[in-house]
Structure formats: C-alpha cells, structure tokens
C-alpha positions as CSV (number, residue, x, y, z in Angstrom):
1,M,109.0,70.3,99.3
2,D,109.3,71.0,95.6
3,K,112.7,72.7,95.6
4,S,112.3,73.8,91.9
5,E,109.5,76.1,92.9
6,L,110.9,77.5,96.2
7,Y,111.5,81.2,95.7
8,A,111.9,80.8,92.0
9,G,113.9,83.6,90.3
10,E,112.8,85.6,87.2
11,T,115.1,83.6,84.9
12,E,113.6,80.3,86.1
13,L,110.1,81.8,85.6
14,K,110.7,82.7,82.0
15,E,111.8,79.1,81.2
16,Q,108.3,78.0,82.1
17,F,106.5,80.3,79.6
18,N,105.8,77.6,77.0
19,E,104.2,75.1,79.4
20,K,100.6,74.3,78.4
21,I,98.5,74.6,81.5
22,D,95.0,75.2,82.6
23,T,94.7,79.0,83.1
24,S,91.3,79.1,84.7
25,I,92.5,80.9,87.8
26,R,95.2,83.5,87.5
27,F,96.9,85.8,90.0
28,I,99.0,88.8,88.9
29,P,100.6,91.4,91.2
30,L,100.5,94.8,89.4
31,G,102.3,96.2,92.4
32,G,103.1,95.0,95.9
33,G,104.4,91.6,94.7
34,N,108.2,91.9,95.3
35,E,107.9,95.2,97.2
36,A,106.3,96.3,100.5
37,S,104.2,99.1,98.9
38,C,101.8,99.9,96.0
39,S,99.7,96.8,96.5
40,S,97.3,96.0,93.6
41,F,96.5,92.4,92.6
42,L,94.5,91.1,89.7
43,F,92.6,87.9,90.1
44,S,91.1,86.2,87.0
45,F,88.7,83.4,87.4
46,D,88.1,82.5,83.7
47,D,86.3,85.7,82.5
48,I,85.7,87.1,86.0
49,H,88.4,89.7,86.8
50,I,88.7,91.1,90.3
51,L,91.2,93.8,91.3
52,V,92.2,93.7,95.0
53,D,93.7,97.0,96.3
54,C,94.9,100.1,94.5
55,G,97.9,101.4,96.5
56,V,100.6,103.9,95.8
57,R,104.3,104.0,96.4
58,Y,105.3,106.6,99.0
59,N,107.5,109.5,97.9
60,S,108.1,108.1,94.5
61,R,107.5,109.5,91.0
62,K,106.3,106.1,89.9
63,R,103.4,106.2,92.3
64,Y,100.8,103.9,90.7
65,P,100.7,100.2,90.0
66,D,101.2,99.2,86.4
67,Y,97.7,99.7,85.1
68,S,98.9,99.9,81.5
69,Y,99.8,96.2,81.9
70,L,96.2,95.6,83.1
71,T,94.6,97.3,80.1
72,R,97.0,95.5,77.7
73,L,96.0,92.2,79.3
74,L,92.3,92.7,79.5
75,G,91.8,95.2,76.7
76,S,89.6,97.5,78.7
77,W,88.9,98.6,82.3
78,S,85.3,97.6,81.7
79,K,86.4,93.9,82.0
80,I,86.9,94.5,85.8
81,Q,83.9,93.2,87.7
82,A,85.0,94.5,91.1
83,V,87.7,96.4,93.0
84,L,88.1,95.2,96.6
85,V,89.9,97.6,98.9
86,T,91.3,95.7,101.9
87,H,92.0,98.7,104.2
88,S,92.7,102.4,104.4
89,H,96.5,102.6,104.3
90,M,97.8,104.5,101.3
91,D,99.9,101.7,100.0
92,H,96.7,99.7,99.6
93,C,94.1,102.4,98.6
94,G,96.0,105.6,97.6
95,A,95.4,105.1,93.9
96,I,91.6,105.0,94.2
97,L,91.3,108.3,92.2
98,P,92.4,106.8,88.9
99,I,90.2,103.8,89.7
100,M,87.2,106.1,90.1
101,Q,88.1,107.7,86.8
102,N,87.9,104.4,85.0
103,L,85.2,102.5,86.8
104,P,81.8,103.2,88.3
105,S,82.1,103.7,92.1
106,E,79.5,100.9,92.6
107,K,82.2,98.4,91.4
108,I,84.5,99.5,94.3
109,Y,83.9,97.6,97.5
110,A,85.1,98.3,101.1
111,T,84.0,98.0,104.7
112,I,82.3,101.0,106.3
113,P,85.4,101.9,108.5
114,T,87.7,101.6,105.5
115,R,85.5,103.9,103.4
116,E,85.2,106.5,106.2
117,I,88.9,106.6,107.0
118,L,89.8,106.8,103.4
119,E,87.3,109.6,102.8
120,R,89.1,111.7,105.5
121,I,92.7,110.6,105.1
122,L,93.3,110.8,101.4
123,P,93.1,114.7,101.3
124,F,95.3,114.8,104.4
125,Q,97.9,112.5,102.8
126,L,98.0,114.4,99.5
127,E,98.4,117.7,101.4
128,F,101.3,116.3,103.4
129,E,103.0,114.8,100.4
130,S,102.6,118.0,98.3
131,E,104.7,119.8,100.9
132,I,107.6,117.4,100.7
133,I,107.7,116.2,97.1
134,D,107.2,117.9,93.8
135,D,105.4,115.4,91.6
136,E,103.2,116.0,88.5
137,T,101.1,112.9,89.2
138,L,100.5,114.1,92.8
139,N,99.5,117.5,91.5
140,N,96.9,115.9,89.2
141,E,95.5,113.9,92.1
142,I,95.1,117.1,94.1
143,K,93.3,118.7,91.2
144,L,90.9,115.8,91.0
145,L,90.1,116.2,94.7
146,K,89.3,119.9,94.1
147,T,86.8,119.0,91.4
148,S,84.8,117.1,94.1
149,L,85.1,113.9,92.0
150,F,86.4,112.1,95.1
151,N,83.9,113.5,97.6
152,E,81.0,112.6,95.3
153,K,82.1,109.1,94.4
154,I,83.6,107.8,97.7
155,K,80.1,108.0,99.3
156,I,78.6,105.6,96.8
157,I,81.1,102.8,96.8
158,S,79.6,99.4,97.7
159,E,79.7,98.2,101.3
160,I,81.1,94.8,102.3
161,S,80.4,93.1,105.5
162,F,82.5,90.3,107.1
163,F,81.4,86.8,106.2
164,K,78.7,88.1,103.8
165,P,79.6,86.6,100.4
166,L,79.8,88.5,97.1
167,T,79.0,86.4,94.1
168,F,80.0,86.7,90.4
169,T,79.0,84.4,87.6
170,S,81.4,83.3,84.8
171,K,79.7,83.6,81.3
172,K,82.3,81.2,80.0
173,R,81.5,78.4,82.4
174,G,78.3,79.4,84.1
175,T,80.2,78.9,87.3
176,V,79.8,81.1,90.4
177,L,82.7,82.8,92.1
178,E,82.1,83.3,95.8
179,V,84.1,86.0,97.5
180,I,83.9,86.1,101.3
181,P,85.3,89.1,103.2
182,V,87.0,88.2,106.5
183,P,88.7,90.3,109.2
184,S,92.5,90.5,108.7
185,G,93.3,92.0,112.1
186,H,95.6,94.7,110.7
187,I,93.6,97.9,111.4
188,L,90.0,98.8,111.9
189,G,87.9,97.6,108.9
190,S,90.8,95.7,107.3
191,S,89.8,92.6,105.4
192,G,91.1,89.6,103.7
193,F,89.1,87.4,101.3
194,L,88.3,83.8,100.7
195,F,87.9,83.1,97.0
196,K,85.9,79.9,96.1
197,Y,85.8,78.8,92.5
198,V,85.6,75.4,90.7
199,G,86.0,73.5,93.9
200,K,89.1,75.4,95.0
201,T,89.6,77.8,98.0
202,I,92.2,80.6,98.0
203,F,92.8,82.7,101.1
204,F,94.2,86.2,100.3
205,S,95.3,87.8,103.6
206,S,96.4,91.3,102.6
207,D,98.3,92.8,105.5
208,Y,97.5,90.2,108.2
209,Q,97.8,90.1,112.0
210,P,96.4,86.9,113.6
211,Q,97.0,88.3,117.1
212,Q,94.0,90.2,118.5
213,Q,94.5,93.9,118.7
214,Y,92.7,96.1,121.3
215,S,91.8,98.8,118.8
216,I,89.9,96.6,116.4
217,G,87.3,94.8,118.4
218,Q,86.9,92.1,115.8
219,K,88.8,88.8,116.0
220,P,91.1,88.2,113.0
221,Y,90.0,85.3,110.8
222,I,92.1,82.2,111.1
223,P,91.4,79.5,108.4
224,K,90.3,76.1,109.4
225,Q,92.7,73.1,109.2
226,N,93.3,71.6,105.8
227,G,90.7,73.8,104.1
228,L,92.8,75.7,101.6
229,D,94.3,75.1,98.2
230,C,96.4,78.2,98.3
231,I,97.4,81.0,100.7
232,I,98.4,84.4,99.4
233,L,100.2,85.7,102.4
234,D,101.7,89.0,103.7
235,G,105.4,88.3,103.5
236,T,106.6,91.5,105.4
237,N,108.3,89.5,108.2
238,F,108.5,86.1,106.5
239,Y,112.2,86.4,105.8
240,M,113.1,87.4,109.4
241,P,112.2,84.3,111.5
242,T,114.7,85.1,114.2
243,Q,114.0,88.8,114.4
244,S,110.3,89.6,114.0
245,L,111.2,92.9,115.4
246,P,111.8,93.2,118.2
247,L,109.7,90.8,120.3
248,Q,106.4,89.0,120.4
249,R,103.3,91.1,120.6
250,K,102.8,90.8,124.4
251,E,106.5,91.7,125.0
252,Q,106.2,94.8,122.8
253,E,103.2,95.9,124.8
254,K,105.0,95.3,128.1
255,F,108.0,97.3,126.9
256,I,105.7,100.3,126.1
257,I,103.9,100.2,129.4
258,E,107.2,99.8,131.4
259,S,108.8,102.7,129.5
260,V,105.8,105.0,130.1
261,N,105.6,104.1,133.8
262,R,109.3,104.7,134.3
263,A,109.1,108.1,132.6
264,L,106.0,109.1,134.7
265,N,107.7,108.1,137.9
266,Q,110.6,110.4,136.9
267,H,108.2,113.3,136.1
268,Q,108.9,113.3,132.4
269,L,106.7,114.5,129.5
270,I,105.9,111.6,127.1
271,V,105.4,112.1,123.4
272,F,104.3,109.4,121.0
273,P,104.7,110.5,117.3
274,V,102.9,107.7,115.5
275,Q,101.0,106.9,112.4
276,A,97.4,108.3,112.3
277,T,95.7,105.0,111.4
278,G,96.2,101.8,113.3
279,H,99.2,102.4,115.4
280,A,97.9,105.6,117.1
281,Q,94.7,103.8,118.1
282,E,96.5,100.8,119.4
283,I,98.8,103.0,121.5
284,I,95.7,104.9,122.8
285,K,94.1,101.6,123.9
286,I,97.2,100.2,125.5
287,I,97.8,103.3,127.5
288,D,94.2,103.8,128.4
289,N,93.8,100.1,129.5
290,A,97.0,100.4,131.6
291,M,95.6,103.4,133.4
292,L,92.2,101.7,134.0
293,N,93.9,98.6,135.5
294,G,96.4,100.5,137.5
295,S,99.5,99.4,135.5
296,I,100.5,103.1,135.0
297,K,99.5,106.3,136.7
298,T,96.3,108.1,135.5
299,V,97.4,111.3,133.7
300,P,95.9,113.3,130.8
301,V,96.4,111.9,127.3
302,F,96.2,114.6,124.6
303,L,95.7,113.7,121.0
304,D,96.9,115.9,118.2
305,G,97.0,116.0,114.4
306,F,94.9,113.8,112.2
307,I,94.6,111.2,114.9
308,N,91.6,113.1,116.2
309,E,89.7,112.7,112.9
310,V,90.4,109.0,112.7
311,L,89.5,108.5,116.4
312,K,85.9,109.7,115.6
313,I,85.5,106.7,113.3
314,Y,86.9,104.3,115.9
315,R,84.6,105.6,118.5
316,K,81.6,105.3,116.2
317,E,82.5,101.7,115.2
318,F,83.0,100.6,118.8
319,K,79.7,102.2,119.7
320,R,78.1,100.3,116.8
321,Q,79.5,97.1,118.5
322,K,78.0,98.3,121.8
323,S,81.4,99.0,123.3
324,V,83.5,102.1,124.3
325,F,86.7,102.8,122.6
326,C,88.5,104.8,125.3
327,S,87.9,106.5,128.6
328,S,87.7,110.2,129.5
329,N,91.5,110.1,130.2
330,V,92.0,110.5,126.4
331,Q,91.2,114.1,125.3
332,N,91.2,115.9,122.0
333,R,93.4,118.9,121.9
334,A,91.6,122.2,121.7
335,K,92.6,124.0,118.6
336,D,93.4,127.2,120.5
337,L,95.5,125.4,123.1
338,R,99.1,126.6,123.1
339,I,102.1,124.2,123.1
340,E,103.2,125.4,126.5
341,D,99.7,124.8,127.9
342,I,99.8,121.1,126.8
343,L,103.4,120.4,127.8
344,T,102.7,120.5,131.5
345,F,103.6,117.7,134.0
346,P,102.5,114.9,133.9
347,T,101.2,114.5,130.4
348,I,101.2,112.0,127.5
349,I,100.9,113.3,124.0
350,I,100.0,111.1,121.0
351,T,100.5,113.0,117.8
352,T,100.7,112.4,114.1
353,S,104.3,112.1,113.1
354,K,104.8,111.1,109.5
355,N,108.1,109.9,111.0
356,F,109.1,113.6,111.7
357,L,109.3,114.2,107.9
358,K,107.2,117.3,107.8
359,P,109.1,120.5,108.8
360,N,107.2,122.8,111.3
361,S,104.6,120.2,112.0
362,R,102.9,119.9,115.3
363,S,105.2,117.0,116.2
364,Y,108.2,119.2,115.3
365,D,106.8,122.0,117.5
366,Y,106.4,119.7,120.5
367,V,110.0,118.3,120.3
368,S,111.4,121.8,119.6
369,H,109.7,123.2,122.6
370,I,111.0,120.3,124.8
371,N,114.5,120.9,123.5
372,N,114.5,124.7,123.8
373,K,113.1,124.6,127.4
374,N,115.3,121.6,128.3
375,L,112.3,119.8,129.7
376,P,112.6,116.2,131.1
377,H,111.0,114.0,128.5
378,L,110.7,110.6,126.8
379,I,109.8,110.4,123.0
380,M,108.5,106.9,122.2
381,S,108.8,106.5,118.4
382,Q,108.7,103.9,115.7
383,F,111.3,106.1,114.1
384,D,114.8,105.0,115.2
385,P,117.4,107.8,114.9
386,S,120.2,105.2,115.5
387,A,119.2,103.0,112.5
388,P,121.2,103.1,109.3
389,N,120.0,105.6,106.6
390,T,117.4,107.1,109.0
391,F,118.7,110.6,108.6
392,T,118.7,110.6,104.8
393,K,115.0,111.5,104.7
394,L,115.1,114.2,107.3
395,S,115.9,117.9,107.2
396,L,119.1,119.1,108.8
397,D,117.1,120.9,111.5
398,M,115.3,117.7,112.5
399,Q,118.5,115.6,112.4
400,N,120.2,118.0,114.9
401,L,117.1,118.2,117.0
402,L,116.6,114.5,117.4
403,L,120.2,113.9,118.3
404,N,119.6,116.2,121.4
405,L,116.5,114.3,122.5
406,N,115.8,111.1,124.3
407,V,114.1,109.1,121.5
408,V,113.4,105.5,122.4
409,P,112.3,103.4,119.4
410,F,109.7,100.7,119.8
411,R,107.9,98.3,117.5
412,L,104.2,97.5,117.6
413,E,103.9,95.0,114.7
414,T,100.6,94.8,112.9
415,H,101.8,92.4,110.2
416,I,102.0,88.6,110.7
417,S,105.3,87.4,112.2
418,A,107.5,84.8,110.6
419,K,106.6,82.3,113.4
420,D,102.9,82.9,113.0
421,S,103.3,82.6,109.2
422,I,104.8,79.1,109.5
423,N,102.3,78.1,112.1
424,L,99.5,79.1,109.7
425,I,101.0,77.2,106.9
426,Q,101.5,74.1,109.1
427,K,97.9,74.3,110.3
428,T,96.2,74.8,106.9
429,A,98.6,72.6,104.9
430,P,97.9,74.3,101.5
431,N,99.4,73.1,98.3
432,K,101.0,76.4,97.6
433,V,101.9,79.6,99.5
434,I,102.4,82.9,97.5
435,L,104.2,85.7,99.3
436,T,103.4,89.3,98.6
437,H,104.2,92.7,100.2
438,S,107.9,91.9,100.7
439,I,111.2,92.4,98.9
440,V,112.8,89.3,97.4
441,R,115.9,88.2,99.4
442,S,117.9,86.3,96.8
443,S,120.6,85.4,99.2
444,I,118.3,83.0,101.1
445,S,116.2,81.9,98.1
446,R,117.4,78.3,98.4
447,S,117.9,78.0,102.2
448,L,114.4,78.1,103.6
449,E,114.6,74.9,105.6
450,G,117.8,76.0,107.3
451,L,116.4,79.5,107.8
452,H,113.2,78.4,109.5
453,P,113.4,76.0,112.4
454,L,109.8,74.9,111.7
455,K,109.0,72.3,109.1
456,F,106.6,72.9,106.2
457,P,103.9,70.4,105.4
458,K,104.9,67.9,102.7
459,N,104.1,68.9,99.1
460,C,103.8,72.6,100.1
461,S,105.7,75.0,98.0
462,V,106.4,78.7,98.8
463,I,106.7,81.2,96.0
464,Q,107.7,84.9,96.1
465,S,105.5,86.8,93.8
466,I,107.0,89.3,91.3
467,N,105.2,92.3,89.8
468,N,103.6,91.6,86.4
469,M,104.5,87.9,86.6
470,P,101.3,85.8,86.3
471,I,100.8,82.8,88.5
472,Y,98.2,80.2,87.5
473,L,96.3,77.7,89.6
474,R,96.0,74.5,87.6
475,G,92.5,73.2,87.6
476,N,93.4,69.6,86.9
477,K,96.5,69.0,89.0
478,N,95.7,71.2,92.0
479,A,99.0,73.1,91.8
480,I,100.3,76.6,91.0
481,K,102.8,77.4,88.3
482,Y,104.3,80.6,87.0
483,I,104.0,81.3,83.4
C-alpha cells in the first residue's frame, strides 16, 4: 500500500498543489467529505459537471454545502449538467430549495420513491426544525415553501431508473460520460452511481448497505470483481472495525425480536420511537414478519406521526413490484383516537421520534402517559439515555422523564459495516478508495493495517476526503491524487 497517500492530512495535501497532473476527472466534496452530514459532491469529467446530493447540516446555522466555492470554481450554476439526488434523507437532499432556485428542475434527477418521500418530508422536516431552532436560513426556506416554488418544481424533476444509463457528452473531447444508477440498499429508492468515462469506472456508493433489507425489496448493487478503478465509499463505520455497533445485521434483528417477545410475555406496552424514513419501515417489516412466522405473538401494531405518510409510498412501491409491504396487523392510528385508547394491552406503537427532541410531540405524549400511569412498558429506541452527551440536546422535562422509563437502546445499521467495507475493497481491488460521510480520525491515520485484521489488495490506497479539497483521477497513470 502507498503509505504516503493513506489518510493524508491537510498539510500533506497542500504540498502536492504544484504537481502537474491530468485533471480530466475531478471529485470535490462541497460538504459530507470529512463529516457525516451535508453531503454534496461535485464530479467534473472535463467540461461535464455533475453534482451528487444537496444535503443540509442538522440544527446548524451553517446549513448548506459551500456552494460559493462551486460558483467560484465553475463561474456559474449553468455549468452544472445534472444534480443527482441519491435518497430522501435530509443530510443528502435537504438543500434542494436553493438548487431549484439556481437550476431548472429538469436538471435534477431522482428515483420515484426518493422524489415522493422528499415531496412529503421536506415541509414536515422544516416545520419540526422551526420549533427547535431559530435560524434565518431556515426561515427563508419556509418562505420558499409557502410560495409554492417547491410544490410546483418537485413534480417535474427527472426520473431515474436503476440500471438505465444517463449520458452526457463532453464538448471538449467529444467523449460520452455514462452514469448508471444502481440500488444502494440504504432506504427505499436510494441509489449509488457508476460513472464510466475515458475507459475508467468509478463507483459512488452514497450511504451504502450491501446487506438486503426487508423494507426495500430491491437487492443492493454489489460491483463485480476487479471491475473498478475507484470506489467512493460511505465511511460512516469504516473507522470502527471491531465495533460496527453493536452486532451484525442478523444479530441486531434477533435482539429486537427477542426484546419484543419478552416484553409481550410480561404484558408490557412496547413503543418504538424511530426515524420516519428507513428505520421505521424496517422495524415494521421485522415485527410483521415475526408475527406472521410465529416468532412473536400477534398483537395490534399502531403507527403514528409522519411514518403514516411515508408508509403510503412504501405500500405503493411494493404494489408496483407486485408484492405486499405489510399485513393487516399494522394499522394507521385514527386521528381522533386518544392516547389512553391506544395504550391498551397488548400493543406495539411505532412512532416518529426525532430522538425525543420535540417537546409535546406525540412520542412525548406516549411516554408521559406511560410514566404518569406507571404502566408496564418497554421503549425500544436508537436513542441511548446512558450514552455520553445524550442529554445535552434534550429539554429538562424529557431528561427527567427518560430517566424514569425503561429505555432499551438498539441499533439497526443501514450503513455499510467496516467488515463489509474491507470485503468490498478486497473483492473489487480498485486502485483507490475515497472515504466520505465520516469524520477524520487523525489518531489512527497511520495505523490502518494494525486497525483492520483484513488485508487490502496490493497497490490500493485509501484516502479520507476533505471538504473543498479536490481529488483528481489521473488519466495517464490510473491513479488518484489530491491537488
């Protein structure tokens, strides 16, 4: 392995600025490079410029990617040929409003489920954030929504289908760039991309989960052996090879089923406060499947919050694939149904949580009622009250409330594990791997071989991307360098 390129630091990168190299293919993170949010990546293939994702930072005044850098670099938004939206999580698509202000909607591409979820979830997300943070940029976004700009333009963005190529032609070379959308396995409709240009193939994975999820119905794309020059990989768990938390996928599922079964046998109420897109639907499928195969008792499963809206899209997509998303055990909550009418034994409630951040939310009402009535219960949450710094984001009321409740944390990972990352690299043997969507861990920047028990292919270098730091693919020597 080329040790000089392994997790190169910023000082080392600046020393390479004067190197004369072929700049025909360029990759620049505008956000989401050395952070697990605000993903937005500029690809330049000579004079073809493709922006992948347009995310925001959660609960931050600096919400947007650095688009001033993009305009300084290209001179104008009009130089962008396409914006590819990988999926409908806000850290990948939440900045779509300024994109719509600067580009025709026809230049924005997404799968049908991504567009439909985004259309419903963005107003919901902005409403939620407006109640917990006071932010001028956020207020401007809400004003844009009220002008109907979003509702008009979101419906005419261009549709992409898996394995159906998009093509763009370079005026400089007369060469065709082929962009092939592939399923990334993260949530419904989530996509990665294969870029093919001047004889080179780059796999951009976005948030990637190569293990099949029940709630997606589409097998994630796994590249063929030795078919890639470069992988741009989700690095969320890459630095945690021994603790891809907490267990492997099947063990995580087993933990959830066993916990639910134990609680039902003890006549407890069960509440899952989970994220509305992706995690909620996977929990629904795991529980419904377990009821259908007899692993747990059949009891009513009530859905609350924005999960109901998103579920409609999942049902429609599964129906399109001639399948059924979930059985009649799973029920939408009637709007006029009181908390005390839902919290009867035995019941499982899956509700939008926002990690309990929103005061007086439906999730808060559930746990308050359970606490006030001293009801036997189990709260299964990805929010861990025992974890360091957890309470810094919570109201004092919620802190006190959670300390009185039986909250059992669980993890249902939808990003690629460290082990699967290494297996993918071993299998495809690319020349270079670029990590995104992760914070740089400088303390281990030079100890990869000791950190990971698995060996990398020879001549494969791993590089952590850094926001606004261009990386070039050298056309003549088949390598990647920072500049």
